[in-house]
C-alpha positions as CSV (number, residue, x, y, z in Angstrom):
1,M,35.5,6.0,-22.1
2,P,32.0,5.0,-23.2
3,D,32.8,1.4,-22.2
4,F,33.7,2.5,-18.7
5,F,30.5,4.4,-18.3
6,N,28.4,1.5,-19.6
7,E,30.1,-1.0,-17.2
8,Q,29.6,1.4,-14.3
9,A,25.9,1.8,-15.2
10,K,25.5,-2.0,-15.2
11,T,27.2,-2.3,-11.9
12,D,25.0,0.4,-10.4
13,Q,21.9,-1.3,-11.7
14,K,23.1,-4.7,-10.2
15,W,23.6,-3.2,-6.8
16,M,20.3,-1.2,-6.9
17,K,18.4,-4.4,-7.6
18,R,19.9,-5.7,-4.3
19,V,18.7,-2.5,-2.6
20,F,15.2,-3.0,-3.9
21,A,15.1,-6.6,-2.5
22,L,16.3,-5.4,0.9
23,A,13.7,-2.6,1.0
24,E,10.9,-5.1,0.6
25,G,11.7,-6.4,4.1
26,G,9.9,-3.4,5.5
27,I,6.6,-4.2,3.7
28,G,3.6,-3.9,6.1
29,H,5.7,-2.3,8.9
30,V,7.0,1.1,7.8
31,N,3.7,2.7,6.7
32,P,3.3,5.6,6.1
33,N,7.1,5.8,5.5
34,P,8.6,4.5,2.2
35,L,10.3,1.2,1.7
36,V,14.1,1.8,1.7
37,G,17.1,-0.4,1.5
38,A,20.8,0.5,1.5
39,I,24.1,-1.3,0.8
40,I,27.7,-0.2,1.2
41,I,30.3,-1.2,-1.4
42,Q,34.0,-0.9,-1.1
43,D,36.5,-2.1,-3.7
44,D,33.6,-3.8,-5.6
45,E,32.6,-5.8,-2.5
46,L,29.5,-5.5,-0.3
47,I,30.6,-4.7,3.2
48,S,27.3,-3.9,4.8
49,E,23.6,-3.6,4.1
50,G,20.4,-2.6,5.9
51,Y,16.8,-1.6,5.4
52,H,14.1,0.5,7.2
53,H,12.4,-2.2,9.4
54,K,9.5,-0.3,10.9
55,F,8.1,3.2,11.4
56,G,10.2,5.1,13.9
57,A,13.2,2.8,13.5
58,D,16.6,3.6,11.9
59,H,16.5,4.6,8.3
60,A,18.2,2.1,5.9
61,E,21.4,4.2,5.5
62,I,21.8,4.4,9.3
63,E,21.3,0.7,9.8
64,A,23.8,-0.1,7.0
65,I,26.4,2.2,8.6
66,K,25.8,0.8,12.1
67,R,26.2,-2.8,10.9
68,C,29.4,-2.1,9.0
69,K,32.4,-3.8,10.7
70,V,35.2,-2.3,8.6
71,P,36.2,1.3,7.9
72,I,33.8,3.0,5.5
73,E,36.0,5.8,4.2
74,S,35.8,6.3,0.4
75,A,33.1,3.7,0.0
76,T,29.9,3.9,-2.2
77,L,26.5,3.9,-0.7
78,Y,23.5,2.6,-2.7
79,V,20.1,3.6,-1.5
80,N,16.8,3.6,-3.4
81,L,15.4,6.9,-2.0
82,E,17.2,10.2,-1.6
83,P,18.7,10.5,1.9
84,C,16.7,12.7,4.2
85,S,18.1,16.1,5.2
86,H,15.9,16.8,8.2
87,T,15.9,15.5,11.7
88,G,12.6,13.9,12.9
89,K,12.1,10.6,14.6
90,T,15.6,9.7,13.4
91,P,18.8,11.8,12.6
92,S,19.5,13.3,9.2
93,C,20.8,10.6,6.9
94,A,22.6,13.1,4.7
95,Q,24.7,14.4,7.6
96,E,25.5,10.9,8.8
97,I,26.7,10.0,5.3
98,I,29.0,13.0,5.2
99,K,30.3,12.2,8.7
100,H,31.5,8.8,7.5
101,D,33.4,10.1,4.5
102,F,31.5,8.3,1.7
103,K,33.0,8.9,-1.7
104,R,29.9,8.2,-3.8
105,V,26.2,7.9,-3.3
106,V,23.9,6.2,-5.9
107,I,20.2,6.8,-5.7
108,S,17.2,5.5,-7.6
109,N,14.6,8.2,-6.8
110,Q,14.5,11.7,-5.5
111,D,12.3,11.9,-2.5
112,P,8.9,13.6,-3.3
113,N,8.6,14.7,0.3
114,P,8.8,18.6,0.2
115,L,10.8,18.4,3.4
116,V,13.5,16.5,1.5
117,S,13.1,16.8,-2.2
118,G,16.5,17.7,-3.7
119,R,17.9,19.0,-0.5
120,G,19.6,15.7,0.6
121,I,21.3,15.4,-2.8
122,Q,22.5,19.0,-2.7
123,I,23.9,18.7,0.9
124,L,25.9,15.6,-0.2
125,K,27.2,17.4,-3.4
126,N,28.1,20.5,-1.3
127,A,30.2,18.2,0.9
128,G,32.1,17.0,-2.2
129,I,30.4,13.6,-2.5
130,E,29.7,12.3,-6.0
131,V,25.9,11.7,-6.3
132,V,24.4,9.6,-9.1
133,S,20.6,9.5,-9.3
134,D,17.8,8.0,-11.4
135,I,19.2,4.4,-11.4
136,L,16.3,2.1,-12.3
137,R,14.0,5.1,-11.5
138,E,10.8,3.5,-12.8
139,D,11.4,0.3,-10.8
140,G,12.0,2.5,-7.7
141,K,8.7,4.4,-8.3
142,E,6.8,1.1,-8.6
143,L,8.3,-0.2,-5.3
144,N,7.1,3.0,-3.5
145,K,4.0,3.9,-5.5
146,H,1.9,3.9,-2.2
147,F,4.3,6.4,-0.7
148,F,4.6,8.6,-3.8
149,K,0.8,9.0,-4.0
150,Y,0.5,9.6,-0.3
151,I,3.2,12.3,-0.2
152,T,2.3,14.1,-3.4
153,K,-1.5,14.0,-3.2
154,K,-2.0,13.8,0.6
155,R,-4.2,10.8,0.2
156,P,-3.7,7.0,0.2
157,Y,-3.1,4.8,-2.8
158,L,-6.3,2.8,-3.4
159,I,-6.6,-0.8,-4.8
160,L,-10.0,-2.4,-5.3
161,K,-9.7,-6.2,-4.9
162,S,-12.5,-8.5,-6.0
163,A,-13.0,-12.1,-7.0
164,M,-15.6,-13.5,-9.4
165,S,-16.6,-16.6,-11.4
166,L,-16.1,-16.8,-15.1
167,D,-19.6,-15.5,-15.6
168,G,-19.0,-12.5,-13.4
169,K,-20.6,-13.5,-10.1
170,I,-19.2,-13.0,-6.6
171,A,-21.8,-15.2,-4.9
172,T,-24.7,-17.5,-5.7
173,H,-28.3,-16.2,-5.6
174,T,-28.5,-17.5,-2.0
175,G,-25.5,-15.4,-1.0
176,D,-23.0,-18.3,-0.8
177,S,-19.5,-17.0,-1.6
178,K,-17.0,-19.3,0.1
179,W,-15.0,-20.0,-1.9
180,I,-15.0,-18.8,-5.5
181,T,-11.2,-18.6,-5.9
182,N,-8.6,-21.3,-5.2
183,E,-6.4,-21.5,-2.1
184,N,-3.4,-19.9,-3.8
185,S,-5.4,-16.8,-4.7
186,R,-6.8,-16.5,-1.2
187,A,-3.2,-16.7,0.2
188,L,-2.2,-14.0,-2.2
189,V,-5.0,-11.7,-0.9
190,H,-3.6,-12.1,2.7
191,E,-0.2,-11.2,1.4
192,L,-1.7,-8.1,-0.3
193,R,-3.4,-7.2,3.0
194,H,0.1,-7.2,4.6
195,H,1.1,-4.4,2.3
196,F,-1.7,-2.0,3.2
197,S,-2.3,0.5,5.9
198,A,-6.1,-0.2,6.0
199,L,-8.8,-2.3,4.5
200,I,-12.3,-0.9,3.7
201,T,-15.6,-2.7,3.3
202,G,-19.3,-2.1,3.5
203,A,-21.8,-2.9,6.2
204,N,-23.5,-5.5,4.1
205,T,-20.3,-7.5,3.9
206,I,-20.0,-7.4,7.7
207,V,-23.6,-8.5,8.2
208,K,-23.5,-11.3,5.6
209,D,-20.0,-12.7,6.0
210,N,-18.9,-11.6,9.5
211,P,-15.2,-11.4,8.6
212,I,-12.3,-10.5,10.9
213,L,-10.4,-8.8,8.1
214,N,-7.0,-9.7,9.4
215,T,-3.9,-11.1,7.8
216,R,-3.5,-14.9,7.9
217,N,-2.2,-17.8,5.9
218,G,1.1,-18.4,7.6
219,L,2.8,-15.1,6.9
220,S,5.8,-14.6,9.2
221,N,5.5,-11.4,11.3
222,P,2.3,-10.3,9.5
223,S,0.9,-6.7,9.9
224,H,-2.8,-6.2,10.4
225,P,-4.2,-3.2,8.6
226,K,-6.8,-0.9,10.1
227,R,-10.3,-2.0,9.3
228,I,-12.7,0.7,8.0
229,I,-16.4,-0.2,7.8
230,L,-18.9,1.9,5.8
231,D,-22.2,1.8,7.7
232,P,-24.3,4.9,6.9
233,D,-27.5,3.3,8.3
234,L,-25.8,1.7,11.4
235,I,-26.9,-1.9,10.6
236,C,-23.7,-3.7,11.7
237,P,-24.3,-5.9,14.8
238,V,-22.1,-5.0,17.8
239,E,-21.1,-8.6,18.2
240,S,-19.5,-8.7,14.7
241,K,-16.0,-10.2,14.8
242,V,-14.4,-7.1,13.3
243,F,-15.5,-5.0,16.3
244,N,-14.4,-7.5,18.9
245,T,-10.9,-8.4,17.8
246,P,-8.7,-5.4,18.8
247,E,-5.6,-7.7,18.7
248,Y,-5.9,-7.5,14.9
249,G,-5.8,-3.7,14.8
250,Q,-7.9,-0.6,14.9
251,T,-11.5,-0.7,13.6
252,I,-13.1,2.5,12.3
253,L,-16.9,2.7,11.8
254,V,-18.0,5.3,9.3
255,V,-21.6,6.7,9.7
256,N,-23.6,9.7,8.6
257,K,-24.1,12.7,10.7
258,E,-27.6,11.6,11.8
259,N,-26.3,8.4,13.2
260,M,-23.2,9.7,15.0
261,K,-24.8,10.0,18.5
262,R,-26.5,6.6,18.2
263,A,-23.3,5.0,17.0
264,K,-21.3,6.2,20.0
265,I,-24.0,4.8,22.3
266,K,-24.2,1.5,20.4
267,F,-20.5,0.9,20.4
268,A,-19.7,2.6,23.8
269,A,-18.4,-0.6,25.3
270,S,-16.0,-1.3,22.4
271,S,-12.7,0.1,21.2
272,V,-14.2,1.1,17.9
273,D,-13.5,4.6,16.5
274,I,-16.5,6.4,15.0
275,W,-16.0,8.7,12.1
276,E,-18.6,10.9,10.5
277,C,-18.8,11.3,6.7
278,E,-21.2,13.5,4.8
279,I,-23.7,12.0,2.4
280,Q,-23.6,13.2,-1.2
281,N,-26.1,11.9,-3.9
282,N,-27.3,9.2,-1.5
283,S,-23.8,7.8,-0.9
284,F,-20.8,8.7,1.3
285,N,-18.6,11.4,-0.1
286,L,-15.7,8.9,-0.5
287,D,-13.3,11.5,-1.7
288,L,-13.6,13.3,1.7
289,L,-13.3,10.0,3.5
290,V,-10.1,9.1,1.6
291,R,-8.6,12.5,2.3
292,K,-9.4,12.1,6.0
293,C,-7.6,8.7,5.9
294,G,-4.5,10.5,4.4
295,A,-4.7,13.1,7.1
296,V,-4.3,10.5,9.9
297,G,-1.4,8.7,8.2
298,I,-3.2,6.0,6.2
299,S,-1.0,5.8,3.1
300,S,-2.7,2.9,1.3
301,L,-6.2,1.4,1.2
302,M,-7.5,-1.9,-0.2
303,I,-11.2,-2.1,-0.9
304,E,-12.7,-5.5,-0.2
305,A,-16.4,-5.0,-0.5
306,G,-19.6,-5.9,-2.3
307,G,-20.8,-4.7,-5.7
308,N,-22.6,-1.5,-4.6
309,T,-19.6,-0.2,-2.5
310,N,-17.1,-1.2,-5.3
311,F,-19.1,0.6,-8.0
312,E,-19.4,3.7,-5.8
313,F,-15.6,3.9,-5.4
314,I,-15.2,3.5,-9.2
315,K,-17.9,6.1,-9.9
316,Q,-16.4,8.7,-7.6
317,G,-13.1,8.3,-9.5
318,I,-10.7,7.6,-6.6
319,V,-9.5,4.0,-7.3
320,D,-5.9,3.8,-8.5
321,Q,-5.7,0.1,-9.3
322,L,-8.0,-3.0,-9.8
323,N,-7.0,-6.5,-8.8
324,L,-9.6,-8.8,-10.1
325,F,-9.4,-12.6,-9.6
326,I,-11.4,-14.8,-12.0
327,A,-12.1,-18.4,-11.2
328,P,-13.0,-21.0,-13.9
329,K,-16.5,-21.6,-12.5
330,I,-20.0,-20.8,-13.8
331,I,-22.5,-19.8,-11.2
332,G,-25.4,-18.4,-13.2
333,G,-28.6,-16.9,-11.9
334,D,-30.0,-13.4,-12.7
335,Q,-30.2,-12.8,-8.9
336,A,-26.6,-13.7,-8.2
337,V,-24.6,-10.5,-7.4
338,T,-21.7,-9.2,-9.4
339,P,-18.5,-7.3,-8.5
340,F,-20.0,-4.0,-9.6
341,E,-23.6,-3.2,-8.9
342,G,-25.4,0.1,-8.4
343,I,-27.3,1.8,-11.3
344,G,-24.3,1.5,-13.7
345,V,-23.7,3.8,-16.7
346,D,-26.3,4.7,-19.2
347,R,-24.1,4.4,-22.3
348,L,-21.1,2.3,-23.3
349,S,-19.3,5.6,-24.0
350,D,-19.6,6.3,-20.2
351,A,-18.0,3.1,-19.2
352,Y,-14.9,3.3,-16.9
353,E,-11.9,2.2,-18.8
354,C,-8.8,0.5,-17.4
355,K,-5.2,0.9,-18.7
356,N,-1.8,-0.7,-18.2
357,I,-3.4,-4.2,-17.9
358,N,-1.4,-7.2,-16.7
359,Y,-2.5,-10.8,-16.5
360,S,-1.1,-13.6,-14.4
361,Q,-2.2,-17.1,-13.6
362,I,-2.6,-18.2,-10.0
363,G,-3.1,-21.9,-10.2
364,S,-6.4,-22.3,-12.1
365,D,-7.4,-18.7,-11.4
366,L,-6.6,-15.6,-13.5
367,L,-5.5,-12.4,-11.9
368,I,-6.1,-9.1,-13.9
369,Q,-4.3,-6.1,-12.6
370,A,-5.2,-2.7,-14.2
371,E,-5.0,1.0,-13.4
372,F,-7.6,3.7,-13.8
């Protein structure tokens, strides 16, 4: 008997890994929904599969059912997230599963959404369907960490991305910063952008670099995240690329209360959205800003900014993860800027410590990924 259960667990894990791979097909297109894949197994053979392609489209379970060309009765469905029990933009997946007489449903994670949590599983069990959950649970949570944070905390998952030289500089003393890292690292950054609902940067970055902040480098069917610009003093030029490329997504300019009226006049001819954010201790209250992002459906944010903005996000305690690229170059100069500026901490005991640190090599560069 134990051997049977061990073999069944191995089989479930094998198919769940396939589900995870399918789910990744929705990266960049399903926000703020989760990444979900589904496969249908009958007599140990895969007879159909699907994934959630984009927000508002069929859920993974529905697509797998629709694509199946043979009778489904008594089959097993593998899906990484608990089937939904409510009807919204799409029908209830739990009811569709019951309608097609599945014998068994295997799940990685219970959905944290209070509209669903546990209800989909109970509906299936009440219909006499065997439900197995928690298969590769931690892997499933990692796959959907943006969604889990967004649903449970009502705010987006935040990654701070920066790149520096071996001696900790993000530009020379003249401001030259192109390029510190190698081509492979820069391509990876564009792949990361594809994962996120929005990018956020400061006005100084717009003034100095005039970036578009889109997704490039040959990705097929790339998504372009929203672009959020922090500009309390309204110094960004109207002609900046980020304000004149609506084909690459929405641009949001964040200003203080005193500059709201002037900002609306300055950008009246553009499609830029103007947001007001309160000032607290001479800086934006970034916690309030992030919560507003969550309220409008932004489930993930990547910070690509200069040292002052970066440190302010760290100081206000709202960064979830750090992605720091380090290039094997020495820049030098006591006037050359670093990834984290501002006043800094007074004592080493006040330093902000990272945990769960991972290292990987990107060509000649080093990528450090850590959590706060």
